[in-house]
C-alpha positions, -999 to 999 in steps of 0.1 A, spaced: -47 -252 113 -74 -250 86 -82 -281 66 -64 -284 33 -79 -261 7 -69 -266 -29 -81 -234 -46 -84 -200 -31 -94 -165 -44 -82 -134 -27 -99 -101 -35 -82 -67 -33 -92 -42 -59 -77 -8 -48 -64 16 -38 -25 15 -38 -20 24 -1 -47 -1 9 -32 -27 -14 2 -23 2 -12 -27 37 -32 -58 26 1 -75 16 5 -84 52 -27 -104 52 -19 -119 18 13 -132 32 -5 -148 61 -30 -164 37 -1 -179 17 15 -192 49 -17 -208 60 -24 -224 26 12 -232 15 2 -257 -12 -30 -241 -25 -34 -225 -59 -42 -189 -50 -56 -164 -74 -57 -126 -68 -88 -108 -81 -77 -72 -86 -76 -43 -111 -52 -35 -139 -30 -10 -120 -18 -38 -97 -11 -65 -122 26 -60 -126 33 -58 -89 10 -88 -82 27 -109 -109 61 -108 -90 45 -113 -56 52 -148 -42 18 -151 -26 -2 -158 -58 -3 -184 -86 -25 -164 -109 -38 -128 -113 -73 -118 -126 -76 -81 -133 -113 -81 -140 -124 -73 -105 -144 -41 -114 -169 -52 -141 -191 -24 -154 -214 -39 -180 -238 -68 -175 -218 -90 -198 -186 -83 -178 -204 -92 -146 -216 -124 -161 -181 -132 -174 -167 -127 -139 -193 -150 -125 -184 -177 -150 -147 -174 -143 -152 -177 -105 -177 -206 -109 -154 -224 -134 -124 -222 -110 -142 -241 -82 -127 -220 -55 -132 -236 -21 -125 -204 -2 -125 -166 -8 -107 -141 13 -123 -107 6 -98 -81 17 -116 -53 -1 -148 -57 21 -167 -31 1 -200 -29 -16 -183 -39 -48 -168 -71 -34 -199 -80 -15 -218 -77 -48 -195 -104 -62 -205 -127 -33 -242 -122 -40 -236 -128 -77 -223 -163 -68 -255 -174 -50 -271 -199 -45 -239 -218 -38 -210 -194 -32 -176 -206 -19 -168 -203 18 -163 -166 20 -143 -145 46 -155 -110 47 -185 -89 55 -209 -99 27 -244 -107 41 -248 -144 44 -212 -154 40 -199 -185 57 -168 -169 75 -181 -135 85 -158 -109 102 -183 -102 130 -162 -79 152 -185 -48 157 -154 -26 162 -138 -36 128 -143 -2 113 -124 14 142 -93 -7 137 -62 1 116 -62 -19 84 -34 -42 96 -51 -52 128 -85 -53 111 -74 -78 85 -55 -98 110 -87 -100 130 -106 -110 99 -82 -139 94 -86 -149 130 -124 -151 125 -117 -171 93 -97 -197 114 -63 -193 99 -47 -169 124 -57 -180 159 -33 -158 177 -37 -128 154 -22 -96 168 -52 -73 170 -42 -47 197 -35 -13 182 -1 -11 166 6 -48 171 1 -63 136 32 -68 115 37 -43 86 37 -55 50 69 -73 38 83 -60 5 116 -80 6 105 -100 -24 104 -68 -45 138 -57 -34 153 -92 -39 140 -93 -75 162 -63 -83 193 -77 -64 197 -47 -42 224 -53 -17 249 -34 4 273 -9 -11 306 -24 -24 334 -17 1 357 10 -12 332 24 -37 325 61 -38 297 69 -14 268 86 -31 249 114 -13 219 101 6 186 109 -11 152 119 1 121 108 -18 94 134 -22 58 123 -29 41 157 -33 10 146 -52 -20 123 -46 -55 118 -58 -66 147 -79 -100 148 -62 -85 149 -27 -65 181 -28 -72 185 10 -48 157 15 -18 176 -1 8 197 16 13 228 -6 39 223 -33 57 255 -23 63 240 11 79 209 -6 100 233 -26 113 250 5 119 217 22 139 205 -8 161 235 -6 167 229 31 174 192 28 197 197 -2 218 221 18 220 195 46 235 170 22 205 151 7 198 147 -30 161 150 -38 141 125 -59 105 134 -68 80 106 -73 45 108 -88 23 102 -118 25 120 -152 -1 145 -140 23 156 -112 52 167 -133 43 203 -128 47 198 -90 82 184 -97 91 214 -118 80 238 -91 102 220 -66 131 221 -90 129 259 -92 139 259 -55 163 229 -57 175 227 -93 194 195 -88 163 176 -76 156 147 -99 121 145 -115 109 108 -118 72 116 -121 56 94 -147 88 72 -149 83 47 -121 61 17 -116 51 4 -82 80 -21 -79 106 6 -88 91 30 -62 96 2 -36 132 -3 -47 139 34 -45 124 34 -10 146 5 1 177 27 -6 163 61 4 176 79 35 142 95 39 108 96 23 84 126 27 49 128 14 12 131 16 -10 102 27 -9 84 -7 0 50 -21 36 56 -33 45 67 2 31 35 16 53 16 -8 84 35 3 76 30 40 70 -7 35 103 -11 17 121 3 47 125 41 41 124 63 72 92 80 63 74 113 72 37 111 63 16 142 63 -21 139 74 -48 165 72 -82 161 88 -93 144 56 -80 110 68 -73 93 101 -38 78 106 -51 56 133 -69 37 106 -46 37 76 -11 52 83 19 33 70 39 13 96 76 10 101 101 38 108 74 64 103 68 98 118 32 111 114 27 149 112 -8 162 114 -26 195 107 -63 199 101 -53 221 71 -20 210 57 -13 245 45 -8 253 82 19 227 87 52 246 90 82 236 68 104 239 99 84 212 117 88 188 87 125 196 84 131 189 121 113 155 118 136 148 88 167 155 108 155 132 136 147 104 112 176 104 88 209 121 92 232 120 61 
């Protein structure tokens, strides 16, 4: 076990799917440093979720400074906190820049920043799935000596703390049984349209699943309301929750869902981590071997998602979740 460390900084800035996967490493860091004061350096979108996470004592959302005064303010905050160790789970140019900002006497730093004290030196790190890669990083840092690093072996993120906060439990015996519901996540990053299955195919899938006994719940940001409306034209009883859910509520919906179907995007990672049987659709724009959600997950791939047939997704839905 590592020596006792009093004050720790964990860095994870974005994006949502990556943040969800990093929760597995964050949990291990908390287990290894049970009595430490741990601060998460992140960005504003993750503040609310991080505040209810049991792995952290404090949240700093200033992890992406832009102006020189903001960079200097971040440096002062980190220096004043006297962190004894930093776990950089972002391992990007941005987070490495933070390390260089702290010279000449940076804290003991786990990551890939040039000159750091606890470097992740595995030359194959960029060919590993995020879960195994971060477990391997923590092995190099000395806090996970038996880290599971073989492909598919690392534990998925645990979102039970989100679900417990809402008090979700089993149905009350004798209560009317609601129809099972399928969560749809038809959107994603606006600048990565090549990662989206066409909305008309989601609409056709909604019609099929509704006929099979599923209610449909559509998740996304405010900019994706038009997608929900197009799906509703095929399945008028589908419920549009675009723009109405935060990250925690998406996880809670996922915990009770019979099925989640969506593109390779953050909300689908939340649903899968919360326990939803999940179908995730991958184009050639991203590699599921590096970043797919884990759990009860079916991965469907097509170089061009427009070529992925509705019938194939509907068959996978039947295999994963029968109402």
